[in-house]
N, CA, C and O of each residue as an XYZ file, in Angstrom:
528
protein
N     -13.957     -0.538     44.830
C     -13.702     -1.134     43.542
C     -13.237      0.192     42.597
O     -12.360      0.150     41.733
N     -13.899      1.174     42.908
C     -13.684      2.338     41.998
C     -12.007      2.681     42.338
O     -11.362      3.156     41.404
N     -11.395      2.479     43.478
C     -10.001      2.722     43.613
C      -9.284      1.927     42.586
O      -8.486      2.432     41.797
N      -9.643      0.463     42.625
C      -8.944     -0.361     41.601
C      -9.019      0.014     40.218
O      -8.054     -0.158     39.472
N     -10.203      0.562     39.788
C     -10.461      0.911     38.469
C      -9.484      2.205     38.189
O      -8.752      2.263     37.201
N      -9.556      3.080     39.039
C      -8.695      4.401     38.916
C      -7.216      3.820     38.817
O      -6.471      4.255     37.939
N      -6.813      2.911     39.646
C      -5.461      2.469     39.841
C      -4.991      1.724     38.395
O      -3.850      1.846     37.951
N      -5.874      1.067     37.843
C      -5.715      0.416     36.475
C      -5.512      1.480     35.443
O      -4.533      1.425     34.698
N      -6.380      2.434     35.364
C      -6.273      3.606     34.440
C      -5.093      4.360     34.651
O      -4.550      4.728     33.609
N      -4.527      4.706     35.749
C      -3.313      5.245     35.997
C      -2.024      4.501     35.629
O      -0.999      5.050     35.225
N      -2.187      3.261     35.806
C      -0.975      2.451     35.308
C      -0.961      2.226     33.795
O       0.160      2.079     33.307
N      -1.993      2.173     32.979
C      -2.230      2.135     31.706
C      -1.767      3.527     31.088
O      -1.132      3.556     30.033
N      -2.070      4.541     31.705
C      -1.691      5.891     31.140
C      -0.235      6.021     31.395
O       0.456      6.475     30.483
N       0.343      5.667     32.564
C       1.969      5.688     32.715
C       2.578      4.863     31.689
O       3.489      5.275     30.971
N       2.046      3.627     31.614
C       2.864      2.892     30.433
C       2.850      3.561     29.070
O       3.852      3.666     28.363
N       1.656      3.999     28.758
C       1.528      4.528     27.359
C       2.523      5.789     27.450
O       3.359      5.881     26.551
N       2.508      6.651     28.338
C       3.377      7.710     28.219
C       4.782      7.429     28.259
O       5.577      8.190     27.709
N       5.213      6.226     28.965
C       6.599      5.857     28.910
C       6.982      5.530     27.492
O       8.068      5.900     27.046
N       6.129      4.854     26.778
C       6.176      4.475     25.447
C       6.429      5.527     24.532
O       7.188      5.387     23.573
N       5.758      6.683     24.817
C       5.722      7.829     23.893
C       7.003      8.502     24.115
O       7.389      9.280     23.242
N       7.777      8.296     25.248
C       9.143      8.795     25.415
C      10.053      8.120     24.470
O      11.164      8.632     24.333
N       9.743      6.943     23.724
C      10.564      6.204     22.899
C      10.524      6.847     21.523
O      11.247      6.391     20.637
N       9.849      7.714     21.329
C       9.616      8.381     19.944
C      11.113      8.923     19.590
O      11.858      9.316     20.487
N      11.444      8.916     18.415
C      12.737      9.592     18.020
C      13.437      8.573     16.935
O      12.857      7.611     16.432
N      14.718      8.944     16.686
C      15.545      8.441     15.729
C      16.444      7.276     16.447
O      16.804      7.458     17.610
N      16.768      6.206     15.825
C      17.679      5.131     16.559
C      18.511      4.528     15.335
O      18.122      4.294     14.190
N      19.626      4.365     15.845
C      20.711      3.775     14.771
C      21.507      2.620     15.646
O      21.753      2.766     16.844
N      21.827      1.601     14.976
C      22.518      0.590     15.559
C      23.198     -0.399     14.332
O      23.613     -0.031     13.232
N      23.167     -1.794     14.911
C      23.621     -2.794     13.889
C      22.783     -4.035     14.024
O      22.146     -4.298     15.044
N      22.815     -4.802     12.922
C      22.134     -6.273     13.018
C      23.335     -7.107     12.682
O      24.360     -6.646     12.180
N      23.116     -8.527     13.030
C      24.288     -9.393     12.654
C      23.451    -10.809     12.596
O      22.795    -11.239     13.544
N      23.572    -11.383     11.466
C      23.190    -12.616     11.258
C      23.710    -13.939     12.074
O      24.900    -14.083     12.353
N      22.942    -14.662     12.342
C      23.370    -15.862     13.254
C      23.759    -16.983     12.530
O      24.372    -17.898     13.081
N      23.385    -17.011     11.024
C      23.690    -18.165     10.271
C      24.740    -17.727      9.063
O      25.131    -18.537      8.223
N      25.061    -16.617      9.085
C      26.024    -16.165      7.877
C      26.927    -15.103      8.499
O      26.824    -14.784      9.683
N      27.722    -14.621      7.748
C      28.585    -13.408      8.046
C      27.916    -12.097      7.724
O      28.550    -11.054      7.882
N      26.764    -12.085      7.315
C      26.002    -10.822      7.069
C      25.782    -10.066      8.321
O      25.640    -10.561      9.439
N      25.770     -8.599      7.958
C      25.578     -7.760      9.140
C      25.600     -6.425      8.493
O      25.787     -6.276      7.286
N      25.410     -5.499      9.301
C      25.410     -4.179      8.995
C      24.735     -3.206      9.681
O      24.374     -3.541     10.809
N      24.438     -2.002      9.295
C      23.748     -0.954     10.091
C      22.096     -1.006      9.816
O      21.525     -1.363      8.785
N      21.532     -0.544     11.041
C      20.209     -0.502     11.011
C      19.535      0.959     11.479
O      19.890      1.389     12.576
N      18.784      1.571     10.864
C      18.410      2.873     11.414
C      16.618      2.878     11.323
O      15.954      2.353     10.430
N      16.251      3.406     12.164
C      14.743      3.733     12.230
C      14.179      5.006     13.063
O      14.809      5.584     13.949
N      12.921      5.321     12.630
C      12.396      6.533     13.256
C      11.126      6.051     13.759
O      10.395      5.393     13.018
N      10.783      6.331     15.009
C       9.473      5.882     15.644
C       8.782      7.292     15.801
O       9.359      8.282     16.249
N       7.440      7.254     15.364
C       6.693      8.439     15.596
C       5.298      7.917     16.199
O       4.699      6.981     15.669
N       4.865      8.518     17.231
C       3.552      8.247     17.639
C       2.546      8.881     17.038
O       2.784      9.968     16.512
N       1.217      8.326     16.998
C       0.082      9.013     16.272
C      -1.155      8.775     17.261
O      -1.484      7.659     17.664
N      -1.828     10.031     17.615
C      -2.997     10.013     18.474
C      -4.016      9.198     17.841
O      -4.409      9.434     16.698
N      -4.465      8.219     18.572
C      -5.569      7.274     18.397
C      -5.326      6.242     17.081
O      -6.216      5.676     16.446
N      -3.961      6.163     16.865
C      -3.437      5.207     15.729
C      -2.310      4.565     16.147
O      -1.715      4.952     17.152
N      -1.922      3.578     15.467
C      -0.653      2.752     15.705
C       0.590      3.691     15.430
O       0.519      4.726     14.767
N       1.667      3.230     15.986
C       2.926      3.919     15.770
C       3.295      3.947     14.305
O       2.958      3.032     13.553
N       3.897      4.859     13.951
C       4.540      4.977     12.442
C       6.039      4.785     12.697
O       6.682      5.256     13.636
N       6.530      3.930     11.593
C       7.959      3.685     11.723
C       8.522      3.599     10.294
O       7.961      2.949      9.412
N       9.679      4.300     10.107
C      10.417      4.182      8.795
C      11.762      3.444      9.198
O      12.405      3.818     10.179
N      12.130      2.459      8.460
C      13.459      1.712      8.669
C      14.174      1.425      7.381
O      13.582      1.088      6.356
N      15.499      1.575      7.482
C      16.450      1.358      6.549
C      17.564      0.567      7.193
O      17.948      0.812      8.336
N      18.093     -0.421      6.408
C      19.179     -1.196      6.885
C      20.141     -1.292      5.856
O      19.759     -0.977      4.729
N      21.576     -1.746      6.041
C      22.608     -1.928      4.960
C      22.621     -3.446      4.971
O      22.377     -4.205      5.909
N      22.985     -3.738      3.627
C      23.225     -5.249      3.352
C      24.313     -5.327      2.286
O      24.072     -4.867      1.170
N      25.344     -5.811      2.523
C      26.524     -5.996      1.485
C      26.828     -4.633      1.117
O      27.134     -4.405     -0.054
N      26.779     -3.552      2.096
C      27.406     -2.232      1.851
C      26.398     -1.264      1.189
O      26.715     -0.090      1.001
N      25.154     -1.760      0.825
C      24.310     -0.959      0.179
C      23.045     -0.865      1.068
O      22.609     -1.832      1.692
N      22.386      0.590      1.085
C      21.257      0.770      1.846
C      20.107      0.120      1.153
O      19.873      0.109     -0.056
N      19.370     -0.468      2.216
C      18.129     -1.268      1.701
C      16.838     -0.505      2.282
O      16.750     -0.249      3.483
N      15.948     -0.194      1.450
C      14.775      0.648      2.058
C      13.677     -0.487      2.144
O      13.741     -1.503      1.451
N      12.729     -0.250      2.992
C      11.836     -1.254      3.455
C      10.399     -0.629      3.360
O      10.295      0.596      3.303
N       9.144     -1.540      3.338
C       7.984     -1.073      3.329
C       7.421     -1.712      4.569
O       7.298     -2.931      4.691
N       7.108     -0.891      5.419
C       6.782     -1.293      6.940
C       5.173     -1.982      6.790
O       4.239     -1.483      6.162
N       5.168     -3.042      7.426
C       3.781     -3.758      7.410
C       3.005     -3.560      8.693
O       1.792     -3.355      8.682
N       3.748     -3.628      9.832
C       3.197     -3.685     11.209
C       4.265     -3.025     12.074
O       5.462     -3.247     11.893
N       3.744     -2.108     13.134
C       4.489     -1.459     14.200
C       3.820     -1.705     15.471
O       2.676     -1.286     15.649
N       4.444     -2.346     16.355
C       3.961     -2.452     17.845
C       4.940     -1.992     18.679
O       6.117     -2.304     18.501
N       4.537     -1.196     19.679
C       5.390     -0.642     20.691
C       4.478     -0.682     21.958
O       3.472      0.022     22.035
N       4.859     -1.511     22.920
C       4.005     -1.305     24.276
C       4.924     -1.952     25.408
O       5.598     -2.978     25.317
N       4.798     -1.203     26.358
C       5.695     -1.532     27.781
C       7.130     -1.640     27.226
O       7.787     -2.634     27.535
N       7.644     -0.731     26.461
C       9.002     -0.812     26.114
C       9.596     -1.968     25.062
O      10.740     -2.046     24.614
N       8.552     -2.764     24.834
C       8.705     -3.823     23.831
C       8.210     -3.639     22.436
O       7.011     -3.427     22.252
N       9.020     -3.703     21.475
C       8.867     -3.455     20.123
C       8.806     -4.630     19.088
O       9.584     -5.583     19.138
N       7.948     -4.507     18.267
C       7.976     -5.573     17.033
C       7.712     -4.849     15.867
O       6.765     -4.062     15.860
N       8.360     -4.991     14.958
C       8.427     -4.351     13.477
C       8.390     -5.394     12.511
O       9.185     -6.334     12.526
N       7.432     -5.242     11.622
C       7.454     -6.229     10.327
C       7.416     -5.498      9.104
O       6.522     -4.693      8.844
N       8.432     -5.783      8.300
C       8.512     -4.996      7.041
C       8.985     -5.918      5.928
O       9.626     -6.948      6.139
N       8.608     -5.452      4.674
C       9.189     -5.958      3.512
C      10.252     -5.449      2.746
O      10.279     -4.218      2.759
N      11.192     -6.018      2.042
C      12.288     -5.590      1.255
C      12.530     -6.444      0.184
O      12.142     -7.612      0.167
N      13.220     -5.856     -0.798
C      13.768     -6.805     -1.986
C      15.367     -7.109     -1.929
O      16.243     -6.262     -1.757
N      15.518     -8.264     -2.079
C      17.084     -8.521     -2.363
C      17.279     -9.449     -3.356
O      16.724    -10.544     -3.274
N      17.992     -9.166     -4.285
C      18.294     -9.901     -5.613
C      16.940    -10.201     -6.411
O      16.824    -11.277     -6.999
N      16.050     -9.371     -6.427
C      14.659     -9.542     -7.068
C      13.765    -10.576     -6.309
O      12.928    -11.227     -6.934
N      13.948    -10.737     -4.905
C      13.080    -11.343     -4.321
C      12.560    -10.717     -3.076
O      13.285    -10.133     -2.271
N      11.291    -10.860     -2.953
C      10.719    -10.095     -1.682
C      10.800    -10.847     -0.550
O      10.346    -11.989     -0.484
N      11.370    -10.264      0.381
C      11.601    -10.827      1.807
C      10.784    -10.179      2.840
O      10.346     -9.051      2.615
N      10.555    -10.721      3.853
C       9.793    -10.203      5.108
C      10.809    -10.408      6.302
O      11.393    -11.472      6.508
N      10.941     -9.357      7.003
C      11.743     -9.340      8.260
C      10.726     -8.965      9.511
O       9.872     -8.080      9.453
N      10.956     -9.714     10.519
C      10.162     -9.300     11.710
C      11.173     -9.099     12.897
O      11.772    -10.065     13.369
N      11.340     -7.880     13.344
C      12.210     -7.754     14.457
C      11.480     -7.598     15.793
O      10.461     -6.907     15.824
N      11.911     -8.162     16.832
C      11.521     -8.090     18.090
C      12.593     -7.629     19.138
O      13.708     -8.152     19.126
N      12.282     -6.700     20.002
C      13.142     -6.253     20.844
C      12.639     -5.598     22.064
O      11.430     -5.387     22.169
N      13.433     -5.271     22.961
C      13.161     -4.584     24.427
C      14.008     -3.345     24.651
O      15.218     -3.392     24.428
N      13.504     -2.400     25.021
C      14.206     -1.084     25.546
C      14.871     -1.555     26.896
O      14.209     -2.137     27.755
N      16.042     -1.310     27.022
C      16.905     -1.654     28.191
C      17.153     -0.393     29.104
O      17.702     -0.485     30.202
N      16.750      0.673     28.618
C      17.085      2.076     29.105
C      18.033      2.772     28.473
O      18.159      3.967     28.739
N      18.838      2.171     27.557
C      19.803      2.970     26.656
C      19.753      2.368     25.295
O      20.342      3.011     24.426
N      19.184      1.292     24.949
C      18.991      0.824     23.603
C      17.831     -0.240     23.476
O      17.326     -0.796     24.452
N      17.466     -0.460     22.165
C      16.651     -1.573     21.938
C      17.640     -2.595     21.517
O      18.606     -2.340     20.798
N      17.313     -3.935     22.070
C      18.000     -5.019     21.701
C      17.174     -6.307     21.456
O      16.184     -6.483     22.167
N      17.452     -7.098     20.641
C      16.501     -8.171     20.264
C      16.967     -9.085     19.169
O      18.141     -9.069     18.798
N      16.022     -9.921     18.621
C      16.379    -10.739     17.582
C      15.474    -10.427     16.241
O      14.538     -9.627     16.243
N      15.878    -11.144     15.163
C      14.985    -10.977     13.974
C      15.042    -12.201     13.330
O      15.919    -13.048     13.496
N      13.943    -12.287     12.479
C      13.875    -13.417     11.451
C      13.263    -12.792     10.092
O      12.398    -11.937      9.904
N      14.040    -13.545      9.247
C      13.731    -13.208      7.821
C      13.164    -14.366      6.908
O      13.820    -15.399      6.775
N      12.043    -14.211      6.327
C      11.279    -15.331      5.473
C      11.119    -14.623      4.251
O      11.154    -13.410      4.047
N      10.902    -15.759      3.315
C      10.404    -15.311      1.852
C       9.084    -14.607      2.113
O       8.421    -14.858      3.120
N       8.695    -13.689      1.160
C       7.721    -12.764      1.633
C       6.363    -13.281      1.966
O       5.582    -12.544      2.568
N       5.951    -14.731      1.554
C       4.701    -15.201      1.887
C       4.852    -15.965      3.160
O       3.919    -16.650      3.580
N       6.179    -15.861      3.893
C       6.243    -16.332      5.248
C       6.641    -17.974      5.146
O       6.790    -18.643      6.169
N       6.778    -18.478      3.941
C       6.895    -19.816      3.908
C       8.240    -20.434      4.443
O       8.286    -21.448      5.140
N       9.106    -19.852      4.117
C      10.605    -20.376      4.398
C      11.519    -19.366      5.052
O      11.784    -18.294      4.507
N      11.965    -19.700      6.150
C      12.913    -18.781      6.900
C      14.320    -18.729      6.139
O      14.941    -19.769      5.922
N      14.730    -17.653      5.799
C      16.003    -17.519      5.071
C      17.154    -17.016      5.943
O      18.306    -17.235      5.571
N      16.914    -16.353      7.080
C      17.918    -15.810      7.924
C      17.348    -15.366      9.441
O      16.165    -15.131      9.689
N      18.329    -15.310     10.289
C      17.778    -14.793     11.694
C      19.124    -14.397     12.407
O      20.208    -14.860     12.050
N      18.974    -13.524     13.422
C      19.923    -13.124     14.094
C      19.677    -12.044     15.167
O      18.555    -12.020     15.673
N      20.551    -11.192     15.550
C      20.292    -10.165     16.678
C      20.434     -8.779     16.130
O      20.993     -8.601     15.048
N      19.994     -7.883     16.770
C      20.179     -6.483     16.414
C      20.085     -5.565     17.713
O      19.513     -5.902     18.750
N      20.685     -4.447     17.512
C      20.432     -3.458     18.591
C      20.372     -2.137     17.964
O      20.786     -1.939     16.822
N      19.825     -1.178     18.752
C      19.841      0.303     18.194
C      19.566      1.237     19.338
O      18.661      0.994     20.137
N      20.358      2.341     19.435
C      20.203      3.374     20.490
C      19.748      4.677     19.764
O      19.779      4.867     18.548
N      19.358      5.464     20.645
C      19.142      6.806     20.224
C      20.155      7.540     19.350
O      21.320      7.687     19.719
N      19.735      7.956     18.289
C      20.858      8.586     17.228
C      21.087     10.004     17.953
O      20.185     10.700     18.420
N      22.458     10.302     17.961
C      22.693     11.556     18.334
C      22.775     12.631     17.275
O      22.991     13.800     17.596
C-alpha cells in the first residue's frame, strides 16, 4: 500500500513540474467561427507557490489591442482554461478559452458571452506558441 501512495505522489509531482515548464510568454492568433473577426492573442503565464497561476492576456480586435481583466486561471496536465472580461463598444464581455499543450503550442476553442454569461456572442478557435 505504501508503494502505491508513493507512486501517486511521484505522478502528481511530475505532472505539476511539467506544468511549471509551461511558464512564459505566448503569442498566436484567434479566429471567430461565426464572423470574419480574428487577430493576435498574447499572454504570460506565471506560477505562484501555493497559489493559482497568474496570467495577463491581451488580444487584438479590429486592429486595436484589447486589455483584459483575468477572472480565472487553470493549468493542469497541459490543459489550460482562462476566463477574462473585456470591454467592446461599451459592453462588458467575458471570454473563456480552453486549450491543450501539444508540445509546440496551446490550441483550443473559445466562447464569448455577455458579461453576466447570459448570451453567447461569439466563439471560435485559438492557438499560441512560445514567444521568441
